[in-house]
C-alpha positions, 0 to 999 in steps of 0.5 A, a space after each residue: 097119447 101118452 104111450 106115444 109120447 113115451 115111445 118118442 122120447 126112448 127113441 130121442 135118448 136111443 138115438 143120442 146114445 148110438 150118435 155120441 158113440 159113433 162121435 167117440 168112436 170117430 175121434 179115437 181114430 181121428 187121435 191116430 190118423 192125426 198123430 205126427 210121424 216121428 222123427 224115426 225112419 224119416 232120414 232114408 225116405 229123405 235120402 231116397 227122395 234126394 237121390 230119386 231127383 236127377 236120375 228119375 222122372 217118375 218122381 212123386 211125393 204126396 205128404 199129408 198134414 192133416 194136424 196142420 191149422 195152415 196147410 193141409 197136403 204138400 206134392 212134391 215132383 221134378 221139374 227141368 229148369 235151365 240151371 237143372 233139375 229141382 224138386 218142386 214143392 207145392 204147399 195146399 193151404 187151406 185159407 189161402 192159395 197154393 204156394 209152390 217153391 223150388 228146392 235145388 241138390 245143393 245150396 249156393 251159399 251156407 244157409 242160417 235160419 237169420 237168412 231168411 228172406 222177407 218173401 219166406 215168411 209166406 211159407 207156412 213151414 218156415 222153410 228155408 228160402 229157395 236155393 236150399 237144398 232139397 234133403 232141408 227141404 224135405 226133411 222139414 215138410 215131413 216133420 208134423 206129417 201124418 203120413 208120407 207118400 213116396 213113388 219112383 217109377 215101379 216103387 211105392 214107399 208109405 211112411 207111417 206115423 209110427 216112423 215105419 218104412 213100408 215098400 212094395 212093387 206097383 206098376 211102373 208110373 209113366 214119366 211125367 213132364 218134367 220141364 216146368 212150362 208146358 209145351 205150347 202148340 200154337 196155329 201160328 208158327 212163330 219160328 216161321 213167322 218171325 220175319 213179318 213179326 220183326 217187321 211189324 215191330 213185335 218182337 226184337 232181333 233175338 226173337 223175343 217178344 217185345 213188352 209193349 206187344 205182348 197184348 197185340 201178339 195174343 190178339 194175333 193167336 187168337 185170330 190165327 186159331 179162329 180163321 184156321 178153324 174157320 177158312 175152308 180150303 175153297 177160299 181165294 181171296 181174304 178182305 181185311 177191312 180197317 187193317 192198321 199197321 197189317 198185322 192180322 193180314 200178315 198173319 193170314 197170309 202166314 196160316 193160310 199161304 205159308 203154312 197150309 199152302 194155299 193159292 190165296 189173296 190177302 187184301 188190306 183195306 186202310 184209308 191211312 197212306 202211309 200204313 198203305 205203304 209201309 206194309 206194302 213195302 214190308 211185304 215186298 222186303 219179305 218176298 212176297 208179290 202183290 198177287 200174294 198180299 197188296 194193302 189198297 
């Protein structure tokens, strides 16, 4: 029994020694990994990012901030806005939601630290506000970073903690989507459907959705997706019971009768006579005869 206790005690001592040695090794590696990039060597990388924003859509900026208590990394890409190309930086924060900011090639006015707005206090880097030039934003993002990688089309640059900038050729990167808003593919062709949408008050004369009708339009879009996937080609009659003003009835006619070119009749059933009359009048004004669309 005594020999067994001694053996267990030696095993515990050996395990503690091994663990402490491993932790010391990891700590040394961690110090090396957390060493911030020096200012030397950053200027060239900043110039590369600045010059690539307007001429390349294959730009990807990856900044690691392992020793930053607030921000763990920063991702950069180029997006197109109405006012032109901007560099979009996404700050990946540790204890909060991501923060996204856009930076232009040239700032609109001379900026000083005293010009910061209240919303810019959310920026963990205390960077310049939106509209500041890209060079300023990237310089401040790289400050105290532990690793920086820049990819432009088929070239990759790595900025090490020592400030050395290395370059190598890689497989050509596929161009990313530069537009700020992704193109949405909807079942309902809203350009073709603008006439009935204006008639029902969903959009104004310029085709813009009225703020009070946003939720109703979302409902119509979801209905059109369900209708498109559930109605077979042999259906020739659709009944809309309790059709109200006819939002879904007109949408069904647009999907089946116009876009799919089916010979189908849409019948809306509504007990309020005024709504029945309004829907029929709108249908006739749009050139839809009673053989295709009728409210009763």
